[in-house]
C-alpha positions as CSV (number, residue, x, y, z in Angstrom):
1,M,0.3,-8.8,9.1
2,L,2.9,-6.1,8.6
3,E,6.3,-6.9,9.1
4,Q,7.4,-6.6,12.5
5,G,8.0,-2.7,13.8
6,Y,6.3,-1.1,10.8
7,A,3.1,1.1,11.4
8,V,0.4,1.9,8.6
9,L,0.7,5.3,7.5
10,N,-1.5,5.5,4.6
11,T,-3.8,2.7,3.0
12,A,-5.9,3.1,-0.4
13,L,-8.3,0.2,-0.7
14,F,-10.6,-0.6,-3.8
15,D,-13.9,-1.6,-3.5
16,N,-12.8,-5.3,-4.6
17,D,-10.8,-5.6,-1.2
18,C,-7.6,-5.0,-3.0
19,G,-5.2,-2.2,-2.5
20,F,-1.7,-0.6,-1.2
21,V,-0.7,0.5,1.8
22,I,2.5,2.8,3.3
23,G,4.2,1.5,6.4
24,K,6.9,3.4,8.6
25,K,9.6,1.8,11.0
26,S,11.5,4.6,12.5
27,Y,14.9,2.7,13.3
28,S,15.5,0.9,9.9
29,Q,17.8,1.6,6.9
30,F,14.7,1.5,4.7
31,P,11.9,3.2,6.7
32,F,9.3,3.1,4.3
33,V,7.9,0.2,2.7
34,V,4.8,0.0,0.3
35,Y,2.9,-3.2,0.3
36,R,-0.1,-4.5,-2.2
37,L,-2.8,-5.9,0.2
38,I,-6.2,-8.0,-0.2
39,A,-8.6,-8.0,2.6
40,N,-10.5,-11.4,3.0
41,N,-13.1,-12.0,5.6
42,G,-11.6,-9.2,7.8
43,M,-8.1,-10.6,7.4
44,R,-5.6,-8.4,5.4
45,E,-2.6,-10.3,3.7
46,Y,0.3,-8.1,2.7
47,Y,2.8,-9.0,-0.1
48,D,4.8,-7.4,-3.2
49,T,6.8,-5.1,-0.8
50,K,9.1,-2.4,-1.9
51,Y,11.3,-0.6,0.4
52,H,12.3,3.1,0.3
53,R,14.5,5.4,2.3
54,E,12.3,8.6,1.9
55,R,8.7,9.0,2.2
56,E,8.3,11.0,-0.9
57,E,9.5,7.7,-2.7
58,A,7.2,5.7,-1.2
59,E,4.2,8.0,-1.8
60,Q,5.1,8.0,-5.6
61,D,5.6,4.1,-5.8
62,M,2.2,3.9,-4.2
63,D,0.4,6.3,-6.3
64,S,2.1,4.7,-9.4
65,R,0.9,1.5,-8.3
66,I,-2.5,2.4,-7.8
67,A,-2.5,4.0,-11.1
68,D,-1.3,0.7,-12.8
69,Y,-3.7,-1.5,-10.9
70,K,-6.7,0.8,-12.1
71,R,-5.7,0.9,-15.8
72,F,-5.0,-2.8,-15.6
73,H,-8.3,-3.4,-13.8
74,R,-10.2,-0.6,-15.7
75,L,-11.2,0.8,-12.2
76,L,-12.3,4.6,-11.7
77,G,-11.3,6.7,-9.3
78,S,-14.3,6.6,-7.4
79,N,-13.6,2.9,-6.5
80,T,-10.8,3.6,-4.2
81,V,-10.8,4.6,-0.5
82,V,-8.1,6.4,0.9
83,L,-7.9,5.5,4.8
C-alpha cells in the first residue's frame, strides 16, 4: 500500500510482476515519490522509496530505475507495460 495520502500518477510494470510507481501527495514538502513495487497474488508491495520536490525529478528517477532494472535483468522494452 502506498504511504498515506499518496496517489498513483504513473506505473511501469514488467511481465515478471515487478516495476515502479510515481505517487503524489499535494500538501507535502516532497510531493512526489517513486516506489519499486512487486505484485504478488493481486497485492502490491511498495519499497525502496525515493522522495522528490518536482515531478520532473521523479520522472527522471523512475526512467533511470527502469533502465537499470532492464539492464540488470536483461529485459527488453517490450516487457514493460506503462499503466
